[in-house]
C-alpha positions in Angstrom: 6.1 -22.9 -0.2 4.9 -20.2 -2.6 4.5 -16.8 -0.8 3.7 -14.8 -3.9 1.3 -15.9 -6.7 0.6 -13.6 -9.7 -1.8 -14.8 -12.4 -2.6 -12.8 -15.6 -1.9 -9.5 -13.9 -3.0 -6.4 -15.9 -2.9 -2.7 -15.4 -4.5 -0.2 -17.8 -4.4 3.6 -17.4 -6.7 6.1 -19.0 -4.8 8.6 -21.1 -5.9 12.0 -22.4 -6.1 12.3 -26.2 -5.8 16.1 -27.0 -4.7 18.0 -30.0 -2.0 20.6 -29.7 -2.6 24.3 -29.3 -5.4 26.4 -28.1 -8.0 24.9 -30.5 -7.1 21.4 -29.2 -7.5 22.6 -25.6 -10.9 24.1 -26.3 -12.1 20.9 -28.1 -10.9 18.8 -25.1 -12.9 21.0 -22.7 -16.1 20.7 -24.8 -15.7 17.0 -25.7 -12.8 15.3 -24.0 -11.4 12.1 -25.6 -9.6 9.4 -23.8 -7.5 6.4 -24.7 -6.0 3.4 -22.8 -2.4 2.5 -22.1 -1.5 -1.0 -21.0 1.3 -0.8 -18.5 1.2 -4.5 -17.5 -0.2 -7.1 -20.0 -1.1 -10.4 -18.3 2.0 -11.1 -16.2 2.1 -14.4 -14.4 4.8 -15.8 -12.0 5.2 -17.3 -8.5 7.9 -16.8 -5.9 8.8 -19.3 -3.2 9.7 -18.4 0.4 13.4 -17.5 0.7 13.9 -16.7 -3.0 15.8 -13.6 -4.0 14.6 -12.4 -7.4 15.9 -9.6 -9.6 13.0 -7.9 -11.5 14.5 -6.0 -14.4 13.3 -3.9 -17.3 13.9 -0.7 -19.1 12.2 2.5 -17.9 8.4 2.2 -18.6 8.5 -1.6 -18.8 6.0 -1.9 -16.0 8.3 -2.9 -13.1 7.2 -0.2 -10.6 3.6 -0.6 -11.6 3.8 -4.4 -10.9 5.4 -3.8 -7.5 2.7 -1.3 -6.5 0.1 -3.9 -7.3 1.9 -6.5 -5.3 2.2 -4.2 -2.3 -1.5 -3.1 -2.4 -0.9 0.5 -3.5 -2.6 0.0 -6.8 -5.7 -2.1 -7.7 -5.1 -4.3 -10.8 -7.3 -3.8 -13.8 -7.4 -7.6 -14.2 -5.8 -10.8 -13.0 -5.1 -12.1 -9.5 -2.4 -11.4 -6.8 -1.9 -13.4 -3.7 0.7 -12.5 -1.1 0.9 -15.2 1.6 -2.7 -16.2 0.8 -4.1 -12.6 0.9 -5.2 -10.1 -1.7 -2.8 -7.2 -1.1 -5.3 -4.5 -2.2 -8.4 -5.9 -0.4 -6.4 -6.9 2.7 -4.1 -3.9 2.9 -3.7 -3.7 6.7 -3.0 -7.5 7.0 -0.6 -7.4 4.0 1.3 -4.4 5.4 2.3 -6.6 8.4 3.9 -9.2 6.2 5.9 -7.0 3.8 8.6 -4.4 3.9 8.9 -1.9 1.1 11.7 0.5 0.0 11.3 2.9 -2.9 14.6 4.4 -3.7 13.2 7.8 -4.7 10.6 8.0 -1.8 10.9 7.7 1.9 8.8 6.3 4.7 10.6 8.4 7.3 8.8 11.3 8.9 10.5 14.3 7.4 10.9 16.7 10.4 11.5 14.3 13.4 14.7 12.4 14.3 15.1 9.1 12.6 15.0 7.3 16.0 11.6 8.7 16.6 10.4 7.3 13.3 11.6 3.9 14.4 9.7 4.3 17.7 6.5 5.2 15.9 6.9 2.2 13.6 7.4 0.0 16.7 4.0 1.1 18.0 2.3 0.9 14.6 3.5 -2.7 14.1 3.1 -3.6 17.8 6.7 -4.9 17.9 7.6 -6.3 21.4 10.2 -4.4 23.3 12.8 -7.2 23.2 12.5 -7.8 19.5 12.6 -4.1 18.7 15.8 -3.7 20.8 17.4 -6.7 19.2 16.7 -5.5 15.7 17.8 -2.0 16.4 21.2 -3.3 17.8 21.7 -5.3 14.6 20.7 -2.5 12.2 22.8 0.1 14.0 25.8 -2.1 13.7 25.3 -3.4 10.1 24.0 -0.2 8.6 26.0 2.3 10.6 22.9 4.2 11.9 24.4 5.7 15.0 25.9 8.8 13.3 22.5 10.1 12.2 19.8 8.6 14.4 19.2 11.9 16.2 18.8 13.9 12.9 15.6 14.6 11.1 15.2 12.8 7.8 15.3 16.1 5.8 19.0 16.5 6.9 20.2 13.1 5.9 22.3 12.4 2.8 20.9 10.1 0.2 23.0 7.2 1.5 22.0 7.7 5.1 18.3 8.0 4.1 18.3 4.7 2.2 20.0 2.9 5.1 17.4 4.3 7.5 14.6 3.3 5.1 16.0 -0.2 4.9 16.0 -0.5 8.7 12.5 0.9 8.9 11.2 -1.6 6.3 12.6 -4.5 8.2 12.0 -3.4 11.8 8.9 -5.7 12.1 10.7 -8.7 10.5 8.5 -9.1 7.4 8.9 -12.3 5.5 8.8 -10.5 2.2 10.8 -7.4 1.1 10.0 -5.4 -2.0 12.8 -3.1 -3.2 12.3 -0.6 -6.1 15.6 0.9 -7.1 16.9 1.1 -3.5 20.4 2.1 -4.4 19.7 4.7 -7.1 22.2 7.6 -6.8 24.3 5.9 -4.2 28.1 5.6 -4.3 29.8 2.2 -4.7 30.7 1.8 -1.0 27.2 2.4 0.2 25.8 0.1 -2.5 28.1 -2.7 -1.4 27.0 -2.2 2.2 23.3 -2.4 1.2 23.8 -5.5 -0.9 25.8 -7.2 1.8 23.0 -6.5 4.3 20.4 -7.9 1.9 22.4 -11.1 1.4 22.6 -11.5 5.1 18.9 -11.2 5.8 18.1 -13.5 2.9 20.5 -16.2 4.1 19.9 -15.9 7.9 16.2 -15.0 8.1 15.0 -16.6 4.8 13.5 -13.3 3.8 12.0 -13.3 0.3 13.3 -10.5 -1.8 11.9 -8.9 -5.0 14.3 -6.3 -6.2 14.4 -3.9 -9.2 17.7 -2.1 -9.9 19.8 -0.6 -12.8 22.9 -1.9 -11.0 22.7 -5.1 -13.0 26.1 -6.7 -12.4 25.7 -6.2 -8.6 22.6 -8.4 -8.6 24.4 -11.6 -9.7 25.8 -12.1 -6.1 22.4 -11.4 -4.5 19.7 -12.9 -6.7 19.4 -16.5 -7.8 16.6 -15.8 -10.2 15.9 -13.2 -12.9 12.6 -11.9 -14.3 12.9 -9.5 -17.2 9.9 -7.4 -18.1 9.6 -5.6 -21.4 6.6 -3.5 -22.5 4.5 -5.0 -19.8 5.2 -8.6 -20.6 7.7 -11.2 -19.2 10.6 -11.7 -21.6 12.6 -14.0 -19.4 12.0 -15.9 -16.1 14.6 -18.5 -14.9 17.7 -19.0 -12.8 20.3 -16.2 -13.1 22.9 -18.6 -14.6 20.4 -19.7 -17.3 20.5 -16.3 -19.1 24.2 -16.8 -19.7 23.6 -20.2 -21.2 20.8 -18.8 -23.4 22.7 -15.8 -24.6 26.4 -16.9 -24.5 27.5 -13.9 -26.7 27.2 -11.6 -23.6 30.0 -11.7 -21.0 28.1 -9.7 -18.3 24.5 -9.5 -17.2 24.4 -5.8 -18.3 25.5 -6.6 -21.8 22.9 -9.4 -22.2 20.0 -7.3 -20.8 20.9 -4.3 -23.0 21.2 -6.5 -26.0 17.7 -8.1 -25.4 16.1 -4.6 -25.1 17.8 -3.4 -28.3 16.6 -6.5 -30.2 13.1 -6.0 -29.0 13.1 -2.3 -29.9 14.5 -3.0 -33.4 12.1 -5.9 -34.0 
């Protein structure tokens, strides 16, 4: 069953075209000029229920922009997106109930209240039954080691603690789809391993569909069965993870292969 359908997805941004210096600023005030930048150029793919997919690309390749369109944050300039049969931008409230989202450099925790109070607020927002909330909290507290900081406000958490709390917050309502945009950025090796082990568990036990962007390329091999590589807003590769090693046998690690692909594209 396909839970995610993307067809010819596009995103264009308006850019300012201004000459340097005071003269350029004055000309822009009198007669502003604008251009267009294509961040995503007709991307198409589908993801089945229970798949765990690595979504890779260099900075500026369009990964985060694509995820923001899939989660309903941005409205596409063109193309179609369907998340479990719904348009994520037009049906944002309904879509929010079916997805969990973690952005590594942003948080959904309330900044000045204890983490446990954020969880209780989310329980009410998502209308999570008491028994399911308690069950999920027991599991998250054990697997993600939350007890040490549940009583602290988010602003006092370390980066590793904050990401673990964000992971629990995103999954508290048991969404069938989880979007992760650089969730382990800046974390030490031990915390990364704990996060990836947790993701493998929910993927295997709850059949949660995962779409993940990360620069920790070699860590993704044990988590993701499929790889999509985006470069300059276009799909460069989309197949099973092991296929990329068959297609590019000169690379011994995923990191070597992906870096080599980007270098070839930039030189070509």
